[in-house]
C-alpha positions as CSV (number, residue, x, y, z in Angstrom):
1,M,195.7,-97.3,-119.4
2,V,192.6,-99.4,-119.6
3,A,192.5,-103.2,-119.7
4,A,190.0,-105.9,-120.1
5,G,187.7,-106.6,-117.0
6,S,186.5,-109.7,-115.6
7,A,183.2,-111.1,-117.0
8,H,180.8,-113.5,-115.4
9,A,177.9,-115.7,-116.6
10,G,175.2,-113.3,-118.1
11,E,175.1,-109.6,-118.9
12,S,178.2,-108.0,-117.4
13,F,180.4,-105.0,-118.2
14,G,183.6,-104.8,-116.5
15,Y,186.4,-102.0,-116.8
16,H,189.7,-101.3,-114.8
17,G,192.5,-98.8,-115.4
18,T,194.9,-96.1,-113.9
19,T,193.8,-93.0,-115.6
20,G,190.6,-91.3,-116.8
21,F,188.1,-93.2,-118.9
22,S,184.9,-92.8,-120.7
23,T,182.6,-95.2,-122.6
24,S,178.9,-95.9,-123.2
25,F,177.2,-99.3,-123.4
26,Y,173.5,-100.5,-123.7
27,L,171.9,-102.6,-120.6
28,I,168.8,-105.0,-121.2
29,G,167.6,-104.0,-117.8
30,G,166.5,-105.6,-114.5
31,S,168.4,-106.4,-111.2
32,Y,172.1,-105.8,-111.1
33,Q,175.2,-105.8,-108.8
34,L,177.4,-103.0,-108.8
35,Y,181.0,-102.9,-107.7
36,V,183.6,-100.1,-107.8
37,Y,187.1,-100.3,-106.2
38,A,190.1,-98.1,-106.2
39,K,193.6,-98.2,-104.7
40,R,197.0,-96.6,-105.0
41,P,198.8,-98.5,-107.9
42,V,201.5,-100.8,-106.8
43,T,203.6,-99.0,-109.5
44,Y,203.8,-95.9,-107.4
45,S,207.1,-94.8,-105.7
46,A,207.2,-95.2,-102.0
47,A,207.0,-91.4,-101.5
48,A,203.4,-91.4,-103.1
49,K,201.0,-92.5,-100.6
50,E,197.9,-91.0,-102.2
51,C,196.0,-91.2,-105.3
52,L,192.9,-89.4,-107.0
53,F,189.7,-91.2,-108.0
54,N,186.0,-90.1,-108.7
55,G,183.6,-90.6,-111.5
56,V,179.8,-91.2,-112.5
57,F,177.7,-94.1,-113.8
58,E,174.6,-92.4,-115.7
59,G,171.7,-93.2,-117.7
60,V,171.7,-91.4,-121.3
61,A,168.4,-92.6,-122.7
62,P,165.6,-93.0,-121.8
63,T,166.6,-92.5,-118.0
64,H,168.9,-89.9,-116.7
65,D,169.6,-91.1,-113.2
66,A,173.3,-90.6,-112.2
67,L,175.4,-92.4,-109.7
68,K,178.5,-90.5,-108.4
69,F,181.4,-92.6,-107.0
70,G,184.9,-92.1,-105.7
71,Q,185.8,-89.1,-103.4
72,S,187.2,-85.6,-103.6
73,M,189.9,-86.1,-101.2
74,P,192.9,-88.2,-102.1
75,I,192.8,-92.0,-101.5
76,S,195.5,-93.4,-99.2
77,T,197.4,-96.7,-99.2
78,I,196.0,-97.8,-95.9
79,V,192.3,-97.1,-96.8
80,P,191.2,-97.8,-100.4
81,Y,187.7,-96.9,-101.7
82,K,185.2,-99.5,-102.0
83,L,181.4,-99.5,-103.3
84,G,179.3,-102.8,-103.0
85,P,179.1,-105.1,-104.3
86,T,175.2,-103.5,-104.2
87,P,172.1,-104.6,-105.7
88,I,170.6,-101.9,-108.0
89,K,167.6,-101.9,-110.4
90,L,168.4,-100.3,-113.6
91,S,166.2,-99.6,-116.6
92,A,166.7,-100.7,-120.3
93,G,168.7,-98.1,-122.1
94,L,172.0,-96.7,-123.0
95,Y,174.6,-95.8,-120.1
96,H,177.6,-93.7,-119.8
97,L,180.6,-94.4,-117.7
98,M,183.1,-91.4,-117.1
99,V,186.2,-91.8,-114.8
100,A,187.5,-88.2,-114.3
101,S,190.7,-87.5,-116.3
102,L,192.9,-86.6,-113.0
103,T,192.4,-90.1,-112.0
104,D,195.8,-91.9,-111.2
105,C,194.4,-94.6,-108.8
106,D,194.1,-98.3,-109.8
107,W,190.5,-98.6,-110.3
108,H,187.8,-101.3,-111.0
109,F,184.1,-101.0,-112.2
110,I,181.7,-103.8,-112.8
111,V,178.0,-104.0,-113.2
112,E,176.6,-107.3,-113.5
113,S,173.0,-109.0,-114.2
114,T,171.7,-111.1,-111.5
115,Q,170.1,-114.5,-112.2
116,E,166.8,-113.1,-111.2
117,N,166.9,-111.7,-114.9
118,P,165.4,-113.5,-118.1
119,A,167.3,-113.8,-121.4
120,G,167.6,-110.7,-123.4
121,L,169.3,-108.8,-126.3
122,A,170.4,-105.2,-126.2
123,P,170.1,-102.7,-129.2
124,V,172.5,-103.3,-131.9
125,M,175.2,-100.6,-132.3
126,M,177.4,-99.7,-135.1
127,L,180.9,-98.7,-133.8
128,K,183.9,-97.2,-135.5
129,R,187.4,-96.8,-134.2
130,D,188.2,-93.1,-133.0
131,P,191.7,-92.5,-134.6
132,T,192.6,-90.0,-131.6
133,S,191.7,-92.6,-128.6
134,G,192.0,-96.0,-130.7
135,R,188.8,-97.1,-128.9
136,F,185.4,-98.0,-130.8
137,M,182.9,-95.3,-130.4
138,P,179.2,-95.7,-131.2
139,T,178.1,-93.9,-134.7
140,A,175.2,-94.1,-137.1
141,S,177.3,-93.2,-140.3
142,A,180.2,-94.6,-142.1
143,V,182.3,-93.7,-145.3
144,L,182.7,-96.1,-148.0
145,G,185.8,-98.1,-147.2
146,D,185.4,-98.0,-143.5
147,T,185.7,-101.1,-141.4
148,V,182.9,-101.0,-138.5
149,L,181.9,-103.3,-135.7
150,F,178.3,-104.2,-135.2
151,Y,177.9,-105.0,-131.5
152,A,175.0,-106.0,-129.1
153,A,175.1,-107.5,-125.6
154,Y,172.8,-110.6,-124.7
155,R,172.3,-112.7,-121.7
156,T,171.0,-116.1,-121.1
157,D,167.9,-117.0,-119.1
158,H,168.7,-116.7,-115.3
159,G,172.4,-116.9,-116.0
160,A,172.1,-120.5,-117.3
161,T,174.4,-122.2,-119.8
162,A,172.9,-122.0,-123.3
163,T,173.9,-122.2,-126.9
164,V,174.1,-119.0,-128.6
165,S,174.4,-118.2,-132.3
166,G,173.4,-115.2,-134.4
167,T,173.0,-113.7,-137.9
168,L,173.4,-110.0,-139.0
169,Q,171.4,-109.0,-142.0
170,L,172.1,-105.9,-144.0
171,I,169.0,-104.6,-145.7
172,Y,168.8,-102.0,-148.6
173,N,165.5,-100.8,-150.0
174,G,163.6,-103.3,-148.1
175,Q,165.7,-106.2,-149.5
176,V,168.2,-108.4,-147.6
177,V,171.4,-107.7,-149.5
178,R,173.7,-109.9,-147.4
179,S,173.5,-112.2,-144.2
180,F,176.7,-112.7,-142.1
181,P,177.2,-115.2,-139.1
182,V,178.1,-113.2,-136.0
183,V,180.7,-114.2,-133.3
184,T,179.0,-114.6,-129.7
185,G,180.6,-114.6,-126.4
186,P,182.8,-112.5,-124.0
187,E,184.4,-109.5,-126.0
188,S,188.0,-108.3,-125.0
189,V,187.6,-104.8,-123.7
190,S,184.7,-105.1,-121.2
191,G,184.3,-108.8,-121.2
192,A,180.6,-108.5,-121.9
193,T,178.8,-111.4,-123.6
194,T,178.2,-110.0,-127.0
195,A,177.0,-110.9,-130.5
196,R,179.5,-109.0,-132.8
197,L,180.6,-108.7,-136.4
198,D,183.4,-106.7,-138.2
199,L,182.2,-105.3,-141.6
200,W,184.0,-103.7,-144.3
201,F,181.9,-101.4,-146.4
202,Y,183.6,-101.7,-149.9
203,D,180.7,-101.8,-152.4
204,P,178.9,-98.6,-153.7
205,K,175.9,-100.5,-153.4
206,Y,175.8,-99.8,-149.7
207,L,175.7,-96.0,-150.2
208,G,172.9,-94.4,-148.6
209,R,170.4,-95.5,-146.1
210,N,170.7,-99.1,-144.8
211,T,168.9,-101.2,-142.1
212,V,170.6,-103.6,-139.9
213,K,169.0,-106.5,-138.3
214,L,170.6,-108.8,-135.8
215,I,168.8,-112.0,-134.9
216,V,170.3,-114.0,-132.0
217,K,169.2,-117.5,-130.8
218,I,169.6,-117.9,-127.3
219,G,168.8,-121.7,-126.4
220,S,165.3,-122.2,-127.9
221,S,164.4,-118.5,-128.2
222,E,165.1,-116.0,-130.7
223,F,165.7,-112.3,-130.2
224,T,166.0,-109.6,-132.9
225,S,167.4,-106.1,-132.8
226,T,167.4,-103.6,-135.7
227,G,168.9,-100.2,-136.4
228,D,169.4,-97.8,-139.3
229,I,172.7,-96.8,-140.7
230,T,174.1,-94.5,-143.4
231,V,177.0,-95.1,-145.7
232,T,178.5,-92.0,-147.3
233,P,181.0,-91.6,-150.4
234,K,184.5,-91.0,-149.7
235,P,185.5,-87.2,-149.5
236,N,186.5,-85.8,-152.9
237,S,185.4,-89.2,-154.4
238,G,183.9,-89.3,-157.9
């Protein structure tokens, strides 16, 4: 299973679990601290003194750098696995975290922006719940009747406390069709500070190509992010 991780001030993604795991997220870019830890779960029987853990944290676009973590040999109760906290420079872009499917250690992964970084907003993503895993996964299309999640991470200037608010605009044929206030603050899965909105595509006027524009005000500064999505008819409809 995988549960929510701890989040701190600024941009941060944290995950932990006792099984394999896979997710993708955007980073705004700059200076970060990376921390990975794994140990034998306390729920193990006394006879089970080892567990398995390895994975990779890698860039998807535009960079393709990869950092492997964990070890090929089982981890014992006496010597847990630990990486960091270690400073790391990461470019802005999409990243993928993969914890191997055979993993049965109790593991934690955190990547956190340092206070060196200015305020910023990641690209807006549309996510849809995967019926198999139950997790929200990135997608560029939705079916009429779907409920989706629009989502973008943000950070304040040098980690300072600031008032944050936002609006999501749905644009069709160059015209703003609807505007919605978004929820800001830590989200439940990764603990990341995000601007997000659940939206139900119920009206046929949304069919075809749409543009979403996320406007987030962080303190006195305003940031925008746009993306194109497609809404298709229900199968066998009409």
